[in-house]
C-alpha positions as CSV (number, residue, x, y, z in Angstrom):
1,M,-19.6,29.8,3.5
2,K,-19.8,27.2,0.9
3,I,-18.5,24.1,1.4
4,A,-18.2,21.0,-1.1
5,I,-18.4,17.5,0.3
6,G,-17.6,14.3,-1.0
7,S,-17.0,10.4,-0.1
8,D,-16.8,6.9,-1.4
9,H,-19.4,4.3,-0.7
10,R,-17.2,3.7,2.9
11,G,-18.0,7.3,3.9
12,F,-21.4,7.7,2.2
13,R,-23.1,7.5,5.9
14,Y,-21.2,9.8,7.5
15,K,-21.2,12.1,4.6
16,T,-25.1,12.1,4.7
17,E,-25.2,12.7,8.8
18,L,-22.6,15.7,8.2
19,M,-24.8,17.1,5.5
20,K,-27.6,17.4,7.7
21,Y,-25.4,19.0,10.5
22,L,-23.8,21.4,8.2
23,S,-26.9,22.5,6.2
24,I,-28.3,25.3,9.2
25,N,-25.7,27.8,8.6
26,N,-23.8,26.9,5.5
27,I,-24.4,26.3,1.8
28,V,-22.9,22.7,1.3
29,K,-22.9,20.8,-2.3
30,D,-22.7,17.4,-2.5
31,F,-20.4,16.0,-5.1
32,G,-20.9,12.4,-4.2
33,T,-21.1,9.2,-4.1
34,F,-24.9,9.1,-3.6
35,S,-25.2,5.5,-2.5
36,E,-23.4,2.8,-0.7
37,E,-22.7,1.2,-3.8
38,S,-18.7,0.3,-4.2
39,C,-16.9,2.7,-5.9
40,D,-13.4,4.5,-6.5
41,Y,-12.6,7.5,-4.3
42,P,-10.4,9.2,-6.4
43,D,-13.4,10.2,-8.2
44,F,-15.0,12.1,-5.5
45,A,-11.6,13.7,-4.1
46,Y,-11.1,14.7,-7.8
47,K,-14.8,16.5,-7.9
48,V,-14.4,18.0,-4.3
49,A,-10.7,19.3,-5.0
50,K,-11.5,20.5,-8.3
51,A,-14.6,22.5,-7.0
52,V,-12.2,24.0,-4.1
53,A,-9.3,24.8,-6.3
54,S,-11.8,26.6,-8.7
55,G,-12.7,29.2,-6.0
56,R,-16.5,28.3,-6.1
57,Y,-16.0,26.6,-2.3
58,K,-13.8,27.9,0.5
59,R,-13.4,24.6,2.1
60,G,-14.3,20.8,1.3
61,I,-14.8,17.8,3.1
62,L,-13.9,14.2,2.2
63,I,-14.8,10.9,3.9
64,C,-13.4,7.3,3.0
65,G,-12.7,4.0,4.9
66,S,-9.5,5.3,6.2
67,G,-9.0,8.9,5.0
68,N,-6.0,8.7,3.5
69,G,-6.8,7.5,-0.1
70,I,-9.3,10.3,-0.6
71,C,-6.6,12.7,1.1
72,I,-3.9,11.8,-1.1
73,A,-6.0,12.1,-4.1
74,A,-7.3,15.4,-3.4
75,N,-3.7,16.5,-3.1
76,K,-2.9,16.0,-6.3
77,V,-4.9,18.8,-7.5
78,K,-3.3,22.0,-7.8
79,G,-3.9,24.3,-5.5
80,I,-5.5,22.1,-2.3
81,R,-4.2,21.4,0.7
82,A,-6.1,18.5,2.0
83,A,-5.4,17.0,5.7
84,L,-6.5,14.3,8.0
85,G,-8.7,15.7,10.8
86,Y,-7.9,12.7,13.0
87,S,-8.6,15.2,15.9
88,E,-9.9,18.5,16.6
89,K,-6.6,19.8,17.0
90,A,-5.4,18.4,13.7
91,A,-8.0,19.8,12.1
92,E,-7.9,23.6,13.6
93,F,-4.2,23.5,12.9
94,A,-4.4,22.4,9.5
95,V,-5.9,25.7,8.7
96,R,-3.9,28.0,11.3
97,H,-0.7,26.7,10.3
98,N,-1.1,25.0,6.7
99,D,-4.1,26.9,5.4
100,A,-5.7,23.4,4.6
101,N,-8.7,23.9,2.4
102,I,-9.9,20.6,2.5
103,I,-10.3,18.0,5.3
104,C,-10.3,14.3,5.4
105,F,-12.1,11.7,7.5
106,S,-12.3,8.1,8.1
107,E,-15.6,6.9,8.6
108,D,-14.1,4.6,11.3
109,F,-13.7,7.6,13.8
110,S,-16.8,9.2,15.9
111,L,-19.4,10.8,13.9
112,K,-19.8,12.8,16.9
113,N,-15.7,13.4,17.0
114,I,-15.8,14.3,13.4
115,K,-18.7,16.9,13.7
116,K,-16.3,18.5,16.6
117,S,-13.4,18.5,14.3
118,V,-15.4,19.9,10.9
119,K,-16.5,22.8,13.3
120,K,-13.0,23.3,14.2
121,F,-11.9,23.2,10.6
122,L,-14.7,25.5,9.1
123,F,-14.0,28.3,11.6
124,A,-10.3,28.3,12.0
125,E,-8.5,31.1,10.0
126,F,-4.9,31.0,8.7
127,E,-2.7,32.7,11.0
128,S,-0.2,33.5,8.1
129,G,2.7,35.3,9.6
130,R,5.9,32.6,10.2
131,H,3.3,29.9,8.4
132,L,3.1,31.8,5.3
133,K,6.7,31.4,4.2
134,R,6.5,27.4,4.4
135,V,2.9,27.3,3.0
136,K,4.4,29.3,-0.1
137,K,7.1,26.7,-0.2
138,I,4.5,24.0,-0.8
139,K,3.1,26.1,-3.6
140,E,6.5,26.4,-5.3
141,I,6.9,22.5,-5.0
142,E,3.7,22.1,-6.7
143,R,4.7,24.5,-9.7
144,G,7.6,22.3,-9.6
145,N,10.6,25.3,-8.8
146,K,11.3,24.2,-5.6
147,K,15.1,22.8,-5.8
């Protein structure tokens, strides 16, 4: 599975650790930032979101100080369903029920727990069924067709 990963300066340390963790079984592409020098999270959220939305990468991982800003920015890209991975269950159900393709984290969380959440996110599959109609409604809203 090809994975796009990115962070701002606050998420740089965990991004680096997650890349090591994932490099064994996955193809991971780093979209930056490449240091702890202050930068703007929307720049990196956009790069990862565009890569995932293009289909070149199946999933994306983003990390910033709170997880919120980078998640909001990623969700502005058409075709992206980014979710906060505040727990293993949240990360898994983001995919199973919402067909999320990007997971976002705060570097204030435990790296050990983030690794567990990443694993759940990457190996979860969309259940479709009753959830499909809801994801289709999200896509209608995105296209501006939902009343």
